[in-house]
Legacy VTK file of the C-alpha trace (Angstrom):
# vtk DataFile Version 3.0
C-alpha trace
ASCII
DATASET POLYDATA
POINTS 382 float
29.967 102.523 273.945
30.321 102.917 270.199
27.863 104.982 268.173
24.850 103.180 266.736
23.236 104.688 263.643
19.515 103.923 263.350
17.335 103.692 260.275
13.654 103.659 261.242
11.037 102.232 258.885
7.574 103.419 259.896
6.757 106.905 261.160
3.604 106.012 263.072
2.877 105.589 266.778
5.207 102.628 267.310
8.095 104.269 265.475
7.719 107.297 267.719
7.532 105.042 270.799
10.810 103.353 269.826
12.587 106.662 269.285
11.311 108.049 272.595
12.473 104.882 274.357
16.035 105.376 273.083
16.055 108.888 274.544
14.618 107.626 277.849
17.281 104.900 278.033
19.900 107.640 277.898
18.333 109.452 280.863
17.692 106.315 282.956
20.697 104.117 282.160
23.221 106.465 280.604
23.079 104.630 277.273
24.349 106.522 274.269
21.490 108.020 272.308
21.733 106.453 268.845
22.357 108.663 265.861
18.929 108.900 264.252
20.264 108.704 260.725
17.249 108.186 258.455
13.501 107.581 258.709
11.197 106.112 256.061
7.450 106.085 255.519
5.264 105.903 252.403
3.364 108.988 253.597
5.584 111.901 252.545
3.916 114.457 254.794
4.036 112.134 257.809
7.676 111.215 257.330
8.651 114.885 256.917
6.926 115.804 260.174
8.366 112.787 262.002
11.909 113.496 260.809
11.681 117.016 262.146
9.970 116.181 265.451
12.001 113.059 266.256
15.368 114.382 265.124
16.255 112.175 262.160
18.966 113.546 259.876
17.345 112.382 256.645
14.046 111.042 255.363
12.840 108.920 252.472
9.666 107.285 251.187
11.605 104.239 249.932
12.287 101.770 252.750
14.821 99.813 250.673
17.102 102.847 250.737
17.208 102.453 254.520
18.097 98.754 254.493
20.882 99.372 251.954
22.266 102.555 253.543
25.988 102.152 254.432
25.575 104.808 257.136
23.003 102.713 259.062
23.905 100.023 261.622
20.480 99.121 263.070
17.232 98.796 261.116
14.167 99.495 263.264
11.029 98.010 261.659
7.806 99.564 263.010
5.353 98.904 260.174
2.140 96.849 259.736
2.505 93.061 260.095
2.569 92.085 256.425
5.627 94.257 255.726
7.879 92.762 258.409
9.217 89.694 256.601
10.379 91.463 253.448
11.905 94.391 255.332
13.667 92.292 257.940
15.026 89.889 255.334
16.397 92.776 253.256
18.029 94.276 256.354
19.628 90.962 257.330
20.886 90.339 253.796
22.617 93.713 254.003
24.295 92.693 257.266
22.306 95.054 259.490
21.290 94.551 263.098
17.481 94.465 263.301
14.866 95.574 265.840
11.433 94.418 264.613
8.084 94.972 266.261
6.032 91.837 266.795
4.968 89.742 264.991
8.250 88.875 263.331
6.369 87.745 260.220
3.053 86.347 259.026
4.009 82.695 259.580
6.144 80.478 261.741
8.012 79.217 258.695
8.955 82.726 257.556
10.004 83.663 261.081
12.119 80.522 261.383
13.830 81.500 258.120
14.583 84.969 259.519
15.927 83.503 262.770
18.266 81.218 260.842
19.415 84.055 258.562
20.117 86.303 261.558
22.207 83.530 263.141
24.095 83.055 259.889
24.834 86.787 259.643
25.849 87.034 263.296
23.816 90.190 263.941
21.614 91.338 266.812
18.034 90.271 266.081
15.508 91.714 268.526
11.738 91.122 268.361
9.634 93.757 270.107
7.666 91.811 272.723
7.673 94.655 275.234
5.748 92.772 277.946
8.761 90.526 278.491
10.402 93.527 280.147
7.588 94.054 282.658
9.071 93.588 286.176
5.919 91.687 287.186
6.425 89.073 284.476
10.114 88.845 285.334
9.123 88.195 288.973
6.724 85.408 287.978
9.426 83.896 285.774
11.727 83.819 288.807
9.046 82.150 290.954
8.648 79.384 288.388
12.372 78.908 287.693
13.320 78.721 291.378
10.611 76.132 292.054
8.698 78.350 294.496
5.413 77.318 292.826
6.374 73.645 292.655
5.402 71.634 289.600
3.320 73.772 287.253
-0.065 72.160 286.650
-2.177 74.696 284.788
-2.294 78.141 283.233
-5.415 80.214 282.567
-4.759 83.310 280.475
-6.457 85.921 278.317
-5.691 89.258 276.670
-8.861 91.273 276.057
-9.653 94.777 274.831
-12.823 96.408 273.526
-11.044 98.676 271.037
-13.006 97.244 268.074
-16.361 96.723 269.768
-17.978 99.637 267.895
-19.360 98.243 264.580
-19.141 101.694 262.974
-15.354 101.640 263.168
-13.991 101.266 259.627
-12.352 98.256 258.022
-8.553 98.522 258.275
-5.511 96.372 257.478
-5.970 94.695 260.869
-9.164 93.003 259.612
-7.661 91.500 256.459
-5.773 88.186 256.455
-3.340 89.263 253.737
-2.119 92.270 255.723
-2.684 91.229 259.358
-2.815 87.446 259.374
-5.008 86.565 262.315
-6.941 89.151 264.306
-7.055 89.204 268.102
-4.796 86.130 268.125
-1.852 87.885 266.470
-2.467 91.450 267.577
-3.078 90.769 271.279
-2.585 87.060 271.873
0.999 87.117 270.606
1.986 89.361 273.541
0.483 86.840 275.946
2.143 83.927 274.148
5.553 85.601 274.377
5.253 86.076 278.147
4.046 82.505 278.700
6.866 81.248 276.445
9.346 83.072 278.687
7.792 81.731 281.901
6.657 78.213 280.986
8.588 77.236 277.863
7.315 75.550 274.710
3.691 74.737 273.950
3.510 71.255 272.458
-0.073 70.967 271.180
-3.241 73.092 270.773
-6.906 72.796 269.891
-8.727 76.011 269.040
-11.942 77.798 268.116
-12.588 81.376 266.970
-15.434 83.740 266.110
-16.014 86.864 264.042
-18.472 88.958 266.069
-18.733 91.912 263.666
-18.548 90.385 260.158
-18.925 93.637 258.167
-17.375 97.068 258.653
-17.552 100.318 256.643
-14.927 100.741 253.931
-13.288 104.177 254.429
-14.225 106.779 251.831
-17.156 104.753 250.467
-20.687 103.791 251.426
-19.860 100.107 251.056
-19.274 97.484 253.727
-16.228 95.229 253.743
-15.766 91.731 255.140
-13.825 91.138 258.355
-11.601 88.183 257.498
-10.004 87.306 260.828
-10.904 86.550 264.420
-12.519 88.992 266.822
-12.363 86.295 269.513
-10.166 83.213 269.840
-9.840 80.528 272.498
-7.641 77.446 272.655
-6.544 74.646 274.959
-2.830 73.958 275.285
-0.512 71.171 276.390
2.963 72.322 277.432
6.138 70.371 276.888
6.727 70.464 280.666
3.417 68.646 281.286
1.253 71.633 282.233
-2.105 72.189 280.559
-4.104 75.358 280.099
-6.541 77.576 278.281
-5.587 80.775 276.465
-7.900 83.285 274.817
-8.051 86.780 273.354
-10.715 89.245 272.265
-10.651 92.646 270.580
-14.386 93.138 271.263
-14.464 92.346 275.016
-17.039 94.759 276.408
-15.547 96.853 279.188
-12.017 95.481 278.901
-9.371 98.088 278.085
-6.053 96.307 278.504
-6.910 93.073 280.305
-3.693 91.083 280.008
-4.388 88.424 282.632
-2.960 85.069 283.621
-3.073 82.641 286.529
-0.399 79.972 286.896
-1.157 77.157 289.334
1.590 74.981 290.797
1.681 72.211 293.387
3.320 74.549 295.941
1.801 77.875 295.003
-0.075 79.982 292.487
0.314 83.444 290.986
-2.128 85.851 289.318
-1.295 88.916 287.249
-3.486 91.538 285.554
-1.859 94.299 283.479
-4.733 96.676 284.264
-3.322 96.550 287.818
0.233 96.730 286.576
2.002 97.206 289.904
0.408 94.254 291.736
1.046 90.508 291.653
-1.231 88.143 293.579
0.581 85.174 295.137
-0.301 82.176 297.262
2.373 79.897 298.702
1.447 76.557 300.257
4.472 76.835 302.538
2.924 79.859 304.248
-0.240 77.894 304.962
1.737 74.860 306.164
3.559 77.116 308.597
0.219 78.085 310.122
-0.168 81.450 308.410
-3.860 81.917 307.675
-4.501 78.872 305.490
-7.959 80.139 304.533
-6.986 83.714 303.680
-6.070 82.928 300.079
-3.919 85.138 297.881
-1.913 88.100 299.107
-0.746 91.131 297.142
2.884 91.755 296.309
3.479 95.358 295.259
6.211 95.772 292.678
9.228 97.344 294.346
12.952 98.027 293.795
13.816 94.377 294.487
12.003 93.337 291.305
14.087 93.329 288.144
13.797 96.614 286.251
11.581 98.487 288.729
14.399 100.194 290.624
15.436 102.240 287.595
12.146 104.135 287.591
10.806 104.370 291.143
12.447 104.424 294.595
9.737 102.646 296.602
7.039 99.986 296.384
3.604 100.740 294.996
4.612 103.650 292.747
3.329 102.960 289.259
5.410 102.283 286.196
3.858 102.083 282.724
4.023 100.951 279.088
6.666 103.516 278.147
8.883 102.211 280.952
8.751 98.701 279.482
9.753 100.209 276.138
12.648 101.999 277.833
13.837 98.730 279.412
13.544 97.173 275.954
15.615 99.939 274.355
18.254 99.547 277.061
18.476 95.779 276.555
18.767 96.330 272.816
21.557 98.875 273.245
23.384 96.481 275.553
22.908 93.660 273.028
24.604 95.798 270.398
27.623 95.893 272.726
27.613 92.103 273.158
25.087 91.760 275.997
22.586 88.903 276.317
18.916 89.305 275.413
15.844 87.059 275.499
13.510 88.503 272.887
15.332 87.339 269.786
14.014 86.034 266.477
13.931 82.499 267.900
11.352 83.754 270.404
9.473 85.425 267.537
9.528 82.220 265.489
8.240 80.120 268.374
5.334 82.494 269.021
4.475 82.620 265.317
4.677 78.819 265.185
2.063 78.536 267.936
-0.160 80.996 266.079
0.142 78.841 262.948
-0.882 75.753 264.933
-3.887 77.575 266.416
-5.054 78.671 262.954
-4.569 75.144 261.601
-6.581 73.722 264.496
-9.420 76.177 263.850
-9.606 74.914 260.266
-9.206 71.206 261.044
-11.152 71.193 264.336
-8.458 68.882 265.713
-5.460 68.959 268.046
-2.376 70.260 266.227
1.246 69.912 267.310
3.282 73.120 267.252
6.740 71.702 267.922
7.368 70.265 264.469
9.560 73.183 263.433
10.224 74.795 266.792
12.380 71.919 268.035
14.850 72.827 265.302
15.039 76.501 266.359
17.827 77.006 268.858
LINES 1 383
382 0 1 2 3 4 5 6 7 8 9 10 11 12 13 14 15 16 17 18 19 20 21 22 23 24 25 26 27 28 29 30 31 32 33 34 35 36 37 38 39 40 41 42 43 44 45 46 47 48 49 50 51 52 53 54 55 56 57 58 59 60 61 62 63 64 65 66 67 68 69 70 71 72 73 74 75 76 77 78 79 80 81 82 83 84 85 86 87 88 89 90 91 92 93 94 95 96 97 98 99 100 101 102 103 104 105 106 107 108 109 110 111 112 113 114 115 116 117 118 119 120 121 122 123 124 125 126 127 128 129 130 131 132 133 134 135 136 137 138 139 140 141 142 143 144 145 146 147 148 149 150 151 152 153 154 155 156 157 158 159 160 161 162 163 164 165 166 167 168 169 170 171 172 173 174 175 176 177 178 179 180 181 182 183 184 185 186 187 188 189 190 191 192 193 194 195 196 197 198 199 200 201 202 203 204 205 206 207 208 209 210 211 212 213 214 215 216 217 218 219 220 221 222 223 224 225 226 227 228 229 230 231 232 233 234 235 236 237 238 239 240 241 242 243 244 245 246 247 248 249 250 251 252 253 254 255 256 257 258 259 260 261 262 263 264 265 266 267 268 269 270 271 272 273 274 275 276 277 278 279 280 281 282 283 284 285 286 287 288 289 290 291 292 293 294 295 296 297 298 299 300 301 302 303 304 305 306 307 308 309 310 311 312 313 314 315 316 317 318 319 320 321 322 323 324 325 326 327 328 329 330 331 332 333 334 335 336 337 338 339 340 341 342 343 344 345 346 347 348 349 350 351 352 353 354 355 356 357 358 359 360 361 362 363 364 365 366 367 368 369 370 371 372 373 374 375 376 377 378 379 380 381
């Protein structure tokens, strides 16, 4: 495997998580550890500390130096949402492979542009939807694709946290449309949309409603209050291209919910339920079991993730032993490293553009209070 030289933009939590995942992929899969060539962040003290702790050869406070660096092969973008488009575009224009945290950009149109540019340049273009790598979601995908659930009729899904329930928490970039876009919809809901895109395919049409629960928050360093400009809570109905219907929601102020990534998919031959707070368990019900006389009235049974499920075997030797968020990131880093050697990967910029296109349609529906189609541009993204 040839050497890959990484330039990381963003020295915060996610940048550290990416770097750690590359190291873990070496231990688990035997992947080459990339050469950590250069790291960038606008905070000079933070980037100095990160360069030393994470093992980057050089550091800079100018991200453009990273995208133009001839000694860098892969640009890793781990910055706030509003920076993604400009950074990714600059990296692509310089012929670099790109690993970008979600969302790919602030709009479906921008993301479509990036997907087309990446295709034109012929480079690896990986969007960081880490939940796609979860063995549980891969298992559900297999159940749907093999027809075990029959014809899919309905999905009910939500991603809820209470991380912003405290009204004394300060106003940040996540609350401002210019820097974050939408709120719970983009920050949390995009993860859910990526997984449902993988399992069920394209959403055709949406109708949506949202709410701002805490309209004012303290502005850091002042005694003033600032306006929260995006959604604390969002909910929308969906029609899928395959004929299924559903309801999807997200909240960043859901009292008591810590990481409640939940969905239920109902088919004519079976149903499946998954909750990320119980990461190692999938609830299944198969009509064929009932038809064979196996406890028709007993309802769902629990399937514990085990080495037969894609990805699990690399971390644990037996069923019921927990894996975690960092393991999904390690699987992601491994898939990325394999992609750089010509391997296939799912979470490309087309996936990012489709998710961002649905988000655009949801926001348009909130404004218009009408059903909005979200396939107008997505049909052209292949």
